[in-house]
C-alpha positions as CSV (number, residue, x, y, z in Angstrom):
1,X,-97.4,-117.7,82.0
2,X,-100.7,-116.5,80.7
3,X,-101.2,-112.7,80.4
4,X,-103.1,-111.7,83.6
5,X,-104.8,-108.8,81.7
6,X,-106.3,-111.1,79.2
7,X,-109.2,-112.0,81.5
8,X,-110.5,-108.5,81.3
9,X,-110.8,-108.4,77.5
10,X,-114.4,-107.7,76.3
11,X,-115.3,-110.2,73.6
12,X,-118.3,-110.0,71.4
13,X,-120.6,-113.0,71.6
14,X,-123.2,-111.6,69.1
15,X,-121.6,-109.1,66.9
16,X,-124.0,-106.2,66.1
17,X,-123.4,-102.8,64.6
18,X,-126.0,-100.0,64.2
19,X,-125.1,-96.8,62.4
20,X,-121.4,-97.4,62.7
21,X,-121.7,-98.0,66.5
22,X,-120.7,-101.3,68.0
23,X,-123.5,-102.6,70.2
24,X,-122.5,-106.2,70.2
25,X,-123.7,-108.5,73.0
26,X,-120.5,-109.2,74.9
27,X,-119.2,-111.6,77.5
28,X,-119.6,-108.7,80.0
29,X,-123.3,-108.4,79.0
30,X,-123.7,-112.2,79.3
31,X,-122.6,-112.1,82.9
32,X,-124.8,-109.2,83.8
33,X,-127.8,-111.1,82.4
34,X,-126.7,-114.1,84.4
35,X,-126.4,-112.0,87.5
36,X,-130.0,-110.6,87.0
37,X,-131.3,-114.1,86.3
38,X,-129.5,-115.6,89.4
39,X,-130.8,-112.8,91.8
40,X,-134.3,-112.9,90.4
41,X,-134.5,-116.7,90.7
42,X,-133.0,-116.7,94.3
43,X,-135.4,-114.1,95.6
44,X,-138.4,-115.5,93.8
45,X,-137.8,-119.1,94.9
46,X,-136.8,-118.1,98.3
47,X,-139.9,-116.2,99.2
48,X,-142.4,-118.4,97.2
49,X,-143.5,-120.4,100.1
50,X,-143.8,-117.3,102.5
51,X,-143.5,-119.8,105.5
52,X,-144.1,-118.3,108.9
53,X,-141.1,-120.4,110.0
54,X,-138.7,-119.7,107.2
55,X,-136.6,-122.4,105.6
56,X,-132.9,-122.1,104.7
57,X,-133.4,-120.2,101.5
58,X,-136.1,-118.0,102.8
59,X,-134.0,-117.1,105.8
60,X,-131.1,-116.1,103.4
61,X,-133.3,-113.8,101.4
62,X,-134.6,-112.3,104.7
63,X,-131.1,-111.7,105.9
64,X,-130.3,-109.8,102.7
65,X,-133.5,-107.8,103.0
66,X,-132.9,-106.9,106.7
67,X,-129.3,-106.1,106.1
68,X,-130.1,-103.4,103.4
69,X,-133.2,-102.2,105.3
70,X,-130.9,-101.7,108.4
71,X,-128.2,-100.0,106.3
72,X,-130.8,-97.5,105.0
73,X,-132.4,-97.0,108.5
74,X,-129.1,-96.2,110.1
75,X,-127.6,-94.1,107.4
76,X,-130.5,-92.3,105.8
77,X,-133.4,-92.6,108.4
78,X,-137.0,-93.3,107.8
79,X,-137.0,-91.0,104.8
80,X,-134.8,-93.4,102.9
81,X,-137.4,-96.2,103.1
82,X,-138.9,-95.3,99.7
83,X,-135.5,-95.8,98.1
84,X,-135.1,-99.4,99.5
85,X,-135.8,-101.1,96.1
86,X,-133.0,-99.2,94.3
87,X,-130.5,-99.6,97.1
88,X,-131.3,-103.3,97.5
89,X,-131.1,-103.8,93.7
90,X,-127.7,-102.1,93.5
91,X,-126.3,-104.1,96.4
92,X,-127.4,-107.4,94.9
93,X,-126.2,-106.5,91.4
94,X,-122.8,-105.6,92.6
95,X,-122.5,-108.5,95.1
96,X,-123.6,-111.0,92.5
97,X,-121.3,-109.6,89.9
98,X,-118.3,-109.8,92.3
99,X,-119.0,-113.4,93.4
100,X,-119.7,-114.7,89.9
101,X,-116.3,-113.3,88.8
102,X,-114.7,-115.7,91.3
103,X,-116.0,-118.7,89.2
104,X,-113.0,-119.9,87.1
105,X,-113.5,-118.8,83.5
106,X,-116.2,-116.3,84.3
107,X,-116.0,-112.6,83.4
108,X,-116.0,-110.0,86.3
109,X,-118.0,-107.0,84.9
110,X,-117.3,-105.1,88.1
111,X,-113.7,-105.0,87.1
112,X,-114.4,-102.6,84.2
113,X,-114.4,-99.0,85.2
114,X,-117.1,-98.1,82.5
115,X,-119.5,-100.5,84.3
116,X,-118.8,-99.2,87.8
117,X,-118.8,-95.6,86.6
118,X,-122.2,-96.2,84.9
119,X,-123.7,-97.3,88.3
120,X,-121.9,-94.5,90.1
121,X,-123.1,-91.8,87.9
122,X,-126.7,-93.1,88.2
123,X,-126.4,-92.7,92.0
124,X,-124.9,-89.3,91.6
125,X,-127.5,-88.0,89.3
126,X,-130.2,-89.7,91.2
127,X,-129.1,-88.1,94.7
128,X,-128.7,-84.8,93.0
129,X,-132.1,-84.7,91.6
130,X,-133.6,-85.8,95.0
131,X,-131.6,-83.1,96.7
132,X,-133.0,-80.3,94.3
133,X,-136.6,-81.8,94.4
134,X,-136.6,-81.8,98.2
135,X,-134.8,-78.5,98.9
136,X,-135.0,-76.5,95.6
137,X,-132.2,-74.0,95.2
138,X,-131.5,-74.3,99.0
139,X,-129.6,-77.5,98.1
140,X,-126.8,-75.3,96.9
141,X,-126.1,-74.6,100.6
142,X,-124.3,-78.0,100.3
143,X,-121.4,-76.2,98.8
144,X,-121.2,-73.5,101.6
145,X,-121.6,-74.8,105.2
146,X,-124.1,-72.9,107.2
147,X,-122.6,-70.6,109.8
148,X,-119.2,-70.4,108.0
149,X,-117.9,-66.7,107.5
150,X,-118.8,-65.4,104.1
151,X,-115.2,-64.4,103.5
152,X,-114.3,-68.1,103.4
153,X,-116.6,-68.6,100.4
154,X,-113.8,-68.2,98.0
155,X,-112.0,-71.2,99.5
156,X,-114.8,-73.4,100.8
157,X,-117.1,-73.3,97.8
158,X,-114.5,-74.7,95.2
159,X,-113.4,-77.3,97.7
160,X,-117.0,-78.5,98.3
161,X,-117.8,-78.4,94.6
162,X,-114.8,-80.4,93.7
163,X,-115.5,-82.9,96.5
164,X,-119.1,-83.3,95.4
165,X,-118.4,-83.9,91.8
166,X,-115.6,-86.3,92.5
167,X,-118.0,-88.7,94.2
168,X,-119.0,-90.8,91.2
169,X,-115.3,-91.1,90.2
170,X,-114.1,-92.2,93.7
171,X,-117.1,-94.6,93.9
172,X,-116.5,-96.1,90.6
173,X,-112.6,-96.4,90.9
174,X,-112.8,-98.0,94.3
175,X,-114.8,-100.9,93.2
176,X,-113.1,-101.3,89.8
177,X,-109.6,-101.1,91.3
178,X,-110.2,-103.6,94.1
179,X,-111.7,-106.1,91.7
180,X,-109.2,-105.7,89.0
181,X,-106.1,-105.9,91.3
182,X,-107.5,-109.0,93.2
183,X,-108.1,-110.9,89.9
184,X,-104.7,-110.1,88.6
185,X,-103.0,-111.4,91.8
186,X,-105.1,-114.6,91.5
187,X,-104.0,-115.0,87.8
188,X,-100.3,-114.4,88.5
189,X,-100.3,-117.0,91.5
190,X,-102.2,-119.4,89.3
191,X,-99.6,-119.0,86.6
192,X,-96.8,-119.7,89.0
193,X,-98.5,-122.9,90.2
194,X,-98.7,-124.2,86.8
195,X,-95.2,-123.1,85.7
196,X,-93.6,-124.6,88.8
197,X,-95.3,-127.9,88.5
198,X,-94.5,-130.1,91.6
199,X,-92.7,-127.2,93.2
200,X,-95.7,-125.0,93.0
201,X,-97.0,-126.1,96.5
202,X,-96.1,-122.8,98.1
203,X,-97.7,-120.5,95.5
204,X,-100.7,-122.9,95.6
205,X,-101.0,-122.3,99.3
206,X,-100.8,-118.5,98.8
207,X,-103.4,-118.9,96.0
208,X,-105.8,-120.6,98.3
209,X,-105.4,-117.9,101.0
210,X,-105.8,-115.1,98.4
211,X,-108.9,-116.7,96.9
212,X,-110.5,-116.8,100.4
213,X,-109.5,-113.2,100.8
214,X,-110.9,-112.3,97.5
215,X,-114.3,-113.7,98.4
216,X,-114.2,-111.4,101.4
217,X,-113.2,-108.5,99.3
218,X,-116.0,-109.3,96.8
219,X,-118.6,-108.9,99.6
220,X,-116.9,-106.0,101.3
221,X,-116.7,-103.9,98.1
222,X,-120.5,-104.6,97.5
223,X,-121.1,-103.3,101.0
224,X,-118.8,-100.2,100.6
225,X,-120.4,-99.3,97.2
226,X,-123.8,-99.5,98.8
227,X,-123.2,-97.8,102.1
228,X,-121.5,-94.8,100.3
229,X,-124.5,-94.6,98.1
230,X,-126.7,-94.4,101.2
231,X,-124.4,-91.7,102.7
232,X,-124.8,-89.6,99.4
233,X,-128.6,-90.2,99.7
234,X,-128.6,-89.0,103.3
235,X,-126.7,-85.8,102.3
236,X,-129.3,-85.1,99.6
237,X,-132.2,-85.6,102.0
238,X,-131.0,-84.1,105.2
239,X,-128.4,-81.6,103.8
240,X,-125.6,-82.8,106.1
């Protein structure tokens, strides 16, 4: 049976080293470029006609647009409208990466914690800057709820600080773990199907069911990553 961890190995496509630092163009980078090209092509071609009565592709693009716009409206309010381009890009990048990873032989870049943490830390730093830009030093009230007795500061402040700084880690690990575990299960079941030959009907049935489930998880995790980013943005803007 093939090693289920082998599918996550980063392999250099174009080896490159600068100053002793390996900056090779890898299979992960290839999939990221493909994801950007796919999303750009989909959105560009879908809205090119700008028909009053949208066709199938334009309708799909508008569904994505309205979905993210509604998510921002419900979780951030009107103040979050200016951040729509970033949130929309984040959602499409994660969703496309998750779905491309379901193609046999493809590499799932969202199954690497360095990638998910990179996105999470951008969200974390971004909302923190927004918080200080809008509220100044008053943003530090995030770490001590208004109305709480001053005597509780010794307990509440450390808890709030730890909770706040754990956000990028929880955001990154949630996406990384779900995508990694799902692909390992698929690989293991696929290995059983091949190893058992004609007797692999049962694991093949499970493989089909898990594959459908993984497509659902791929979309769900893109949604969760994005909505948590919206919630963090809401906290930075409204201090709640």
